[in-house]
N, C-alpha and C positions, 0 to 999 in steps of 0.2 A: 652801677648806674641805672638813670630813669631813661628810659626809652625818648626818644629825639622826634619826635614827627619831621622835621624838617628834611633830617636826614635823608627820612624812606621817599619825597620828592625828589630829593638831590638826586638820588639814586636812579631813578628812572629817566630826571634829565641827563646823567650819565653816560647810562645807557643808549638814551636816542642820540648823541656827541659821539659818538664810538661808531653807530651808524650811518651818520653823516658823517663821519672823514674814509668810511670804508668805501663808501659811493662817491668819495671828490668832489662833495658841492663846495658851491660858494660856502666857505667857514670855515673846511674840516679842518685846519689845522686848529682852530679854538675848536672844535668838537674830538680832538684828540687827549685833549686835557682830561675828558671820562675816565682815561685809562689808572692814568696817576692815582685821580680822585677815590678811584675803586680800590686800590691797595694801598692809600695813606689811610680811610678808610679802616679798610679791613684790618690796617696793624693796628689802629688805634685802640679800635673796640675791643681785637685781642688782648691787651693790656692788661686790662682786671683779673681780663680769664686766666692768664698765664703765673698772676700775680697768685691767683686763692690756690688752685689746682697742684696736683704732682705732675709731672711730664709725661709719664704713659697717659693718666690721663685726660690733660692738655692735648699732647699728642692726639690720641685715637680718637678724641672730641674732633678736632681739625680733621680727621685725615676722611673722616666720613662725609662728613659736612662737604668738602668740597672736592675729594675723589669719586663720593658713588657720582655726582651727576655727571663728572670728566668720564664715568665708565662707560655711562652710558650713553652719555653723544660721542662719544668718539666710535662707538657699536654704528649710531645712526649717519653718522657724514661717512665711515668707511663703507660700511653697507652700500650709501649712496654714490661712491668712486668707484667700487665694485661694479654697480651696474652700470656706470658711464665707460668703462672698460669693455664690457659687453654689449652697449649698443653701439658706437664708436670703433669696439674693433680694433682696439687700444694695446698699447706693451700695460702691463702691472707697472714698471719705474715710468709710468708717465703719468700716474697718480701716487704713486708711494714710493716715501724717501726714507732712508734710514734714521733722519734727524728726527721723526714722527712718532719714535721708539719713548722719547721726550715731551712731543706736546700733544700728542693723539693725531688721528687724520687730516685734523683741519690746522692749518696754523694758528689760527684764535683762541685755541684749547689749550695754549700755554701756558694759559692765564691760569686757568685752577690749579693744575700741578706746584704754579711758580708761587702763585700765593701762599696753599698748603706750606709752605717750604719756609716760604718768610713768616708767617706764620707761627710755624713749632720752630723757627731758629732763634727768637724774643723773647723764649721762654731765661735760657739765660741771663740777662739782663734784666728782665723783668723782675727776677727774681732779685738780681743785687742790686736792684732802686731803689729795696727797701733795708738795703743794711746800708747807705751811705746816706751822706748827711744831703743840705742844701746845693751846698758849693759843687759835690760829688755832681749830686744829677744836671746841674747847670755846666760842670766840664764834659760831660756824657752827651749833654744834648748838644755844645756847642761842637763838638768832636764829627757828630752822627750829621751837622748839617754841610761839615765841609769838607767831609769825604759825599756828602752828597753832590755839595758841588763839583768837585773833581772830578767825580764819578760823570758828570752830564758833560761836560767837557770832552774827558776822556774817550767816551762812550760816539761824541761826533766828530769823531778824530780816529777812529779804528774800523779799521773792517770787516768786520766778522760774519757767519756764517750765520743760519739760522738754527737752532733757536737763542744763542747766544746775543745776537743781538739786542732779541727782545729784551732778554736777563738782562742786557746792559742798561737800556734804554726803560726799563723797569726798577733796578734797583736803588737810583736814588727816592723816588719812591717809597719804599720799606723805609727808610733813613727817616727818613721825615716823619712817616707814620711814627715811628717809635721816639722819635724825640718829640713828636707833640704829646705824646702818652706819656712820657715822663718829664714834663714839666706845668704840663695841665690838668689842672683835677678835673676836668671834663662840664665843668657850671661853668665857669666863666673864665673869659682872656688872658692870660695875667701879663706884666708888663716884659715877663719874661718873654712869654713867647711870642709878641709881636717883638722887642726888640731880637732875639735872633731869629726871623723870619724876616725881618729889614736888612740884617748882613749876613742870610742870605742872598739876598735880592742882590745886595752890594758887591758883593765876591762874584755872582753870576756877571754882571755887569764888568766889575775886574779881568775875568776870563772872556769878553766880548760877547757875553750874551750868545754860547751857544746853542744849537738847536736842544728842542726836548726844553731848554728856560722857561719860556711862556707856557707852555703845558703845569710845567710840574709848578710857576709861581698862582696859574690861573687856579690850581687843584687845591692850594693851599689855601690860597683864598676865600675858595667857595668852601672850604669845610672851615673857616674860621668863623664866615656869615650863620652859616648851618648853628653853630652850637652859641653864636650871638641872640642868635633868635628864634630859640626852640620853638617849635609849634606842641600842642598834644599830641601822642600818640592815638590814634584810632584802629582799627579794624582797616580800613579803605586803604590808611595809610602804610599799611601791615601789605599788604596785601601789593600795592605800589610795588614796595623796595621787594618783595618777591617775582614780582614778574619781571625786573629792571634784569637780573643776568640773564633771566628765560632770554628776554629780549636780545643780548647780546649775543649768549651762544647760538641761538636760531636764527641772526639774521644774516646770515649768509647762504643760508639756503633762498631766503627770499627773496633775495636779491637776485643772486641767478638764476632764480625764478623769471622775475621778470626783466631783465637782458636779454632769454631767451623766448619771451615772450609775447612781448611788447614794442613798441617803438618808440620809448620812451630813450631821450637822448644820456647816453653816459655824462656822469658830474655833472649830470643837472641838478636843480633845486627842483625841479620836480619828480628825479626820480627817489628823491632822497626825503621827501613829501611820503610818497607814494611808497617808500619801502619801510616809512618808521610806520606808516598805517598799517600795512598791510602784517608787519612780522606782529605790532602790539596783537592785532587781532588776532595771528596764528598763536598767538604765546597763552592770548584769555582762551583760546579754544583745547591746547594741549589742556590748560590747568581746570578747564571743565570736564576734562574726559577722561580726569587723575591719571594721567599719568607720569611715569615716574622720569620727567626731563623737564623738571620743574627746580627751582633754584630756590629753598625756604633760608634766608638769612638772618642773623641777631639783631 
């Protein structure tokens, strides 16, 4: 599949949206659409590789790509939390919890091991897709989108602890990404794609438009726009794509520093703009220093 430069720009836009969400600035709910966009895109782009490679090679490649930065950033946030305990004289239990064994010492790091598990889990479906006809593909896709809508509704009504709550909210995006990979050839939007996504919106409306519906639909729409209007891929667009997830991984550090050292109002647009600008500069500095905390995407 030829690289799409529009997707590179969209990755950075999604990362910025997540920063806005975590600041709690105006438009935060829209910004959160960046998270399902990342997951839909990861699964969608992983599908061709899953079809092409044997399970062991495919799983190893995804684990290295996604878990290596997770380990590095977990170490960074773990050291910062230990420093917080030493400076404040607090208890380790105030900074560390058992659920962090599954996510890392900062909650937002849950994304990387979850994304790794999601990408690996689609391997059987990817190989099955080569042995069933168009009708079978359409049936699998419709089933996946139906389950996605049901899980959106369930996750909105279930009280779950960390990180199960994050996993439930993210699972529909994985199903949507796999569905799009099944029925879309990556070159143009088919009638089946448009019909099924319209059906997804209709089902979510029937379910009362549960929380998370808007973000999932916006993420789908953003991906379809990127696929419909592809731009050439250049070294600049690839750099922006690599920068995007470094921004995601680093932004809590920047937000924490800004809240402690400035008088910027919490949940404000000014804080969001400052946090985005400073995080991008921080990510650029890390990349220039060639520190192993950046994240390369396909």
